[in-house]
C-alpha positions in Angstrom: 0.1 0.0 0.1 1.3 3.4 -1.2 1.4 5.8 2.3 1.8 8.7 0.5 -1.6 10.6 1.4 -1.2 12.8 -1.8 -1.5 9.7 -3.3 -5.4 9.1 -2.8 -6.2 12.6 -3.8 -7.3 12.4 -7.5 -8.3 14.9 -10.2 -10.5 14.3 -12.9 -12.6 15.4 -15.4 -15.8 14.1 -14.4 -18.1 16.5 -17.0 -17.7 18.4 -20.2 -17.6 22.4 -19.7 -20.9 22.3 -21.8 -22.8 19.4 -19.1 -21.1 22.1 -16.2 -22.9 24.8 -18.1 -26.1 23.1 -18.4 -26.2 21.7 -14.7 -25.1 25.6 -13.4 -28.0 26.9 -15.7 -30.8 24.7 -14.4 -29.9 24.9 -10.4 -29.9 29.1 -11.1 -33.4 28.3 -13.2 -35.0 26.9 -10.0 -33.5 29.6 -7.9 -34.1 27.7 -4.8 -30.8 28.9 -3.2 -31.0 29.0 0.9 -28.3 29.9 3.2 -26.9 26.8 5.0 -28.2 26.3 8.3 -25.2 26.2 10.3 -27.5 25.3 13.7 -29.3 22.8 11.7 -28.6 18.9 11.9 -26.9 18.7 8.5 -24.2 20.7 9.6 -20.4 19.0 9.4 -18.9 22.4 9.6 -16.0 23.5 12.3 -16.8 27.0 11.8 -19.6 29.2 13.4 -21.8 31.2 11.3 -19.8 33.2 9.0 -20.6 36.5 7.7 -21.7 35.8 4.6 -22.8 31.8 4.8 -22.3 29.3 2.0 -25.7 28.3 0.5 -27.2 25.1 -1.0 -29.8 23.6 -2.9 -31.7 20.5 -4.1 -31.8 18.6 -7.7 -31.4 15.5 -8.9 -29.3 14.8 -11.7 -29.2 11.4 -13.4 -26.5 11.8 -16.2 -24.1 13.0 -13.2 -24.7 10.3 -11.4 -24.0 8.1 -13.9 -20.6 9.8 -14.2 -19.7 9.6 -10.7 -20.4 5.7 -10.6 -18.1 5.2 -13.1 -15.3 7.5 -12.0 -15.9 5.6 -8.2 -15.3 2.4 -10.0 -12.2 3.5 -12.0 -10.8 5.1 -8.9 -11.1 1.8 -6.9 -9.4 -0.2 -9.8 -6.7 2.3 -10.1 -5.8 3.5 -6.6 -7.3 1.0 -4.3 -5.7 -2.0 -6.6 -3.7 -2.8 -3.6 -6.1 -3.4 -0.9 -7.7 -6.4 -1.8 -10.1 -6.2 0.7 -11.8 -3.0 -0.6 -13.0 -4.2 -4.2 -16.8 -2.6 -4.0 -18.9 0.3 -2.8 -22.4 -0.2 -1.5 -24.0 3.3 -2.4 -23.8 7.1 -2.6 -25.5 9.8 -1.3 -27.7 12.4 -3.4 -25.8 15.7 -4.7 -24.8 18.2 -2.5 -25.3 21.9 -4.7 -23.4 24.5 -3.0 -23.0 28.2 -3.7 -20.4 30.3 -2.6 -21.2 33.6 -2.9 -18.9 37.0 -3.5 -17.1 37.5 -0.4 -18.4 34.3 1.6 -15.8 33.1 4.0 -15.2 29.5 2.3 -15.4 27.1 5.0 -12.8 26.2 7.8 -10.5 23.2 8.1 -12.8 20.1 8.3 -12.5 16.2 7.4 -15.6 14.7 5.7 -16.3 12.0 8.3 -20.0 12.9 7.7 -22.2 10.6 10.0 -25.7 12.4 9.7 -26.3 10.7 6.1 -26.6 7.6 7.9 -30.5 7.0 9.4 -30.4 3.6 11.0 -31.6 2.1 8.0 -29.2 3.1 5.6 -25.6 2.3 7.9 -22.0 2.6 7.7 -19.6 5.5 7.2 -18.5 7.5 4.1 -15.3 6.2 2.6 -15.0 8.4 -0.4 -15.8 11.9 -1.2 -16.9 13.5 -4.7 -16.0 17.0 -4.7 -17.0 18.9 -8.0 -16.6 21.9 -9.9 -19.2 23.7 -11.9 -17.5 26.9 -12.8 -14.2 28.6 -12.8 -14.6 32.1 -13.3 -14.2 33.5 -9.8 -11.3 34.5 -7.4 -10.4 32.8 -4.1 -12.0 29.8 -3.0 -9.2 27.4 -3.6 -9.1 24.3 -1.8 -6.4 23.6 0.6 -5.5 20.2 1.6 -3.1 19.6 4.7 -2.7 23.3 5.0 -0.5 23.0 2.0 -1.7 21.9 -0.9 -3.9 24.5 -2.8 -5.9 23.0 -5.9 -8.6 25.0 -7.6 -10.3 22.8 -9.7 -11.3 23.7 -13.3 -14.8 23.5 -14.4 -16.2 19.8 -14.6 -13.4 18.5 -12.9 -13.9 16.5 -9.6 -11.6 15.5 -6.7 -11.9 11.9 -5.1 -10.5 11.4 -1.9 -10.9 9.5 1.4 -13.5 10.6 3.7 -11.7 10.8 7.2 -9.2 12.6 9.2 -6.4 12.3 7.0 -7.7 14.5 4.6 -8.3 17.8 6.6 -9.2 20.6 3.9 -10.9 23.9 3.8 -12.1 26.5 1.2 -10.4 29.7 1.3 -12.7 32.8 1.0 -14.5 33.7 -2.4 -13.0 37.4 -3.3 -14.7 37.8 -6.6 -17.9 36.0 -8.4 -19.9 33.2 -7.0 -18.2 29.4 -6.5 -20.4 26.7 -7.6 -19.6 23.1 -6.6 -21.2 19.7 -5.5 -20.5 16.7 -3.3 -21.7 13.5 -2.7 -20.1 10.7 -0.5 -19.7 6.8 -0.9 -19.8 4.0 1.1 
């Protein structure tokens, strides 16, 4: 097994730029963005209410779901080939659509060990995070892993990485434009 954590942080072009634009248009057309509820049960963040919170909305996206399934299968085949006991995955969450408005504080350092996606019927722990970018026409908003590895995914790209304490990351403040992304977790 490779012990360099950076080895397990994969960046892939998940969808075309055209498809990213199409999804973003649908999200903004339905216009149901709401401030993230930092006091609610879905809060996995480590920060208090920021001055300008990020926003979330709901939407199904079947085409994206198929692309994610293929990317996860390829990730497991390529990156986890020497871990013989991890050969499959059991499911994934819905997509969480995120908008960081201009001036947003981003998100403080955290790890994606999300427990609230399991309700007793669905049981487990998240093993992989899928974090995708729907645009890249903004300033700031870089992802920072381990306080040193700075990444700004391009439109349509996604990062796949283990959802555990060894992969702490944060989103830097957005200084210009809106940053649109999505996340889903695999177990």
